[in-house]
N, C-alpha and C positions, 0 to 999 in steps of 0.2 A: 718267166715261166707262168703259165696259166692253166687252170683246170675248169672245164665247163660245168657250171651248176645249173640244174633245172630250177626255175622259179615259177611259182603260181602267184598271180596278182589278182586281187579282188578290190572292189570299191571304186569310188570316183578318183580320177587322176588328180583332181584339185584338192582332195582331202589330205589332212595330215597323215604322214606315212608311219606305219609300224611294221617292223620286221619280226617274225616269229621263228625261233630256232628250236627244233624238235629234239627229243632224247635220242640216245644211242639206240641202234637197232630198230628204229622206226623210220618215218619219212614225213614229208610235209603234211600228208594226210592225217597225222596224229593230232593236228589242230582243227579238224573238221567241226568239232563241237563249239569252237570259239569263233570261227571265221564269219558265219552269217551275222552274228551280233556285232562284232567289231567292224565289219565292212559297212555297216550303216553310217558310221561316222569317220572311218579311217580308210586310207588306202593300205590294204593288208598285203604284205609281201612275204611269201612263205617258201624258202628254198628247201630243196633236198640237200642236206649237208654232204660233203664229199664222201663217197663210198656208200651212200645210202640212196634208196629210191632210184631215180634216173640220173643221178650225178656221178661222174667219174671219181674214182678213189684218188687220194693223194699218195705220193710215194711212201713206202715204208719208212718209219722214223719221223714222220711229220709231227710237228708240235701244235699246240693250241693256237699259236700265233699264225701258223700256216693255214689253219681252218679259218681264222678270222680274216686273213688276207684274201682267201678264196671267196668268202662271202662279200667282202667289200668290193672286190673286183667285179663280181657278178651284179652288184647293184649299180655300177657306174653307168650302164646304158639308160637307166631310169632317171638319171639327172637329179638325184635327191641331194639337196644341200644339207638337210638334217632329217632325222627320223628318230622315232622311239624304237626301243629294242627290248624284246622279251625272249628269254631262253629258259628252258626247263631241263634239269639234270645235265647231261652232256651239252645240250644247247645253252644252258646257263653258263657253263665254263667257257664256251666259245664266245658268248655274249660279253663276259668279263674281258676276254682278250680283245674283242672289237672295241669295247669302251676305252681300254687302255691305249689302243692303237690310234683311235680317232675320236678323242673325247669331245672335241668341239662340234662333232656332227650328231652326237647322241643327245636328244632332247630329254628323254626320260628312260629309265632302265628298270626292267623287271627281271629278277633272278630267282627262279623257283627251284627248290629241291636240289641245291648244289652247295658245295663248300668252296673255300678259297685255296685249299691245299689237299693233296692226296697223301696221307701218311703211309709209312712203310707197311703196316699190317693190311691196309686196304689195297695197296699195290699188289701184295702177294695174292689176295683174293682175286683181283682182276686178272692176274697172270694165270691163275688156275682156270678161270673161265675161258681164257683164250686157248689154253691147252685142251680143254674139253671141247670147245667149238672146232678146233682143228682136227681133233680125233673123231668126233661124232657128228659134225655139222651143226648148223644153227637150229635145226628142228629140235635138237636135244636141249637147247637153251630156253625153249618156250616155257615149260612148266616152272622151272626154278625162277625164271625172270618174272612171270606173272605172280608167283608167290611173294616175291620181294616187292613188287610194284603196287599191289592192291591188298586191302584188308581181307581176311577170310570171309567176312560177311558180304562184301561186294562181289568177290569171286563166286559165292554161292547164289546170289540173287541177280547177277548180271552176266550170265555165261556168254550170251551173244556179243556183248560189248567187249568183254575180255578176250574172246576169241578173235575179234577184229584186231585188237592190239597184238595178240599172239601171232597172227598171220604175218604182220609186218616184221616181227622178230624173225620168224622162220624165213622170210623172203630176203633178209639182209645177207649180203655176201660175207663170207668168212674174212676175206681180205679187208673189206670196209670196216668190219667189226674190229679186227685185230689192229688196224692202224688207229682207229679211234681210241681203243683201249690204251695203246701206247701214249697217245696224247693225254688221256686222263691221268695216267701214271706220272706224267710230268707236270701236273698242275701245281703251281705254287705262286699265287698272286698276293700273298699276305703283305709283302713289303711294298707293293705297288698300288694297291686299291685305295690307299689314303689320298692319292692324287685326284681321284674322281670327285667331281663337284656337282654332277647332275642329280636331280631327285631320283632316288632309287627305292624300289620296293622289293623286299626279300620275302618270299613265300615259303612256308614250311608246313609239313604235315605232322600232326601230333602223333600219328601212328606209323610214321615213315621209318622203316628199318634199314633202308638203303642210305639215307642221309638224315641223321637224327635232327630234331629241333635244335639241339645244342650246337651242332655244326652250322646250321643256318644262322643261329644267333651270333656265332663267332664271325661269320661272313659279314653280317650286318654291322657288327662292331668295327669292321675294318674300313667302312665307307662313311664319309662325312655326313651325308644327308640321307641316310638309309633308315627306313622304317621296316619293322618285321611284322608280318601277318601270319598267324598260326591257324591252319585249317584243322578244326577239331576232329572231324570224322573222316580223315583221309590218310592214306599212306603216301607212296612216292608219286603217283600219278593223279594228283588232286584235280588237274584240269579235265580228267575223265570221271573220277569217282565223285567229285563235287563240282561238276561242270558249271552249273549255273552260278554258284557262289564264286568260283574262280573267275569266270568270265566277267561277272559284275564288278568284282574287285579290280581286275585289270582295266576294264573299261573306265571305271571311275578314276583310277589313278592316272591313266593316260589322257583323259579328256582335257582339252585346252581350257 
């Protein structure tokens, strides 16, 4: 079985490859602030994850390993023997599953604003969000999502930027969102992550209310060669709120 994923590719074909995986309820476009910088030295590959943007949704009940398999399959025509991988939030959960499925192909790994497991209280929160989305549509999810993802200061001083992110949330299909939430609720990589040996960078936001720094620290502790970087003035979307710092940090970590 296969599901077509849309891929955007930037940079020289001969350059080292890096795959960027976006958060839930966004699409490849969410990496637009990083792509021009990273593409100077890397071949940057940015998929729309299943059920997001221009990519078809996976069947209901799909797990994180199904998302990982869909991305790996979409990369096959590019002929990549190895690549670095960066994922943020839901994208970071999928990146974990990809690294576990194909560890020999992942040169370096960046996991931003995500944990290794979804505990029961958090699963209940996600299930309520699904119920709200099914009842009122994704437009009703925009305001609470932005409030979780950004600091109040950034929301006040960057309304055009946060509206850009909010429009991606509103454009996401309820089906794609619901299937992704089901996969998030099944996240539990704690017992497996110790097998990973590639250099790994875990990024956390000091003001992240969606995934606390403690959760990111616990994720880093599961991985043998992981380092933790705390973004002092950012919430959940540090790649937007602290775009230059995030991009420079990732670029330096991924550089050969």
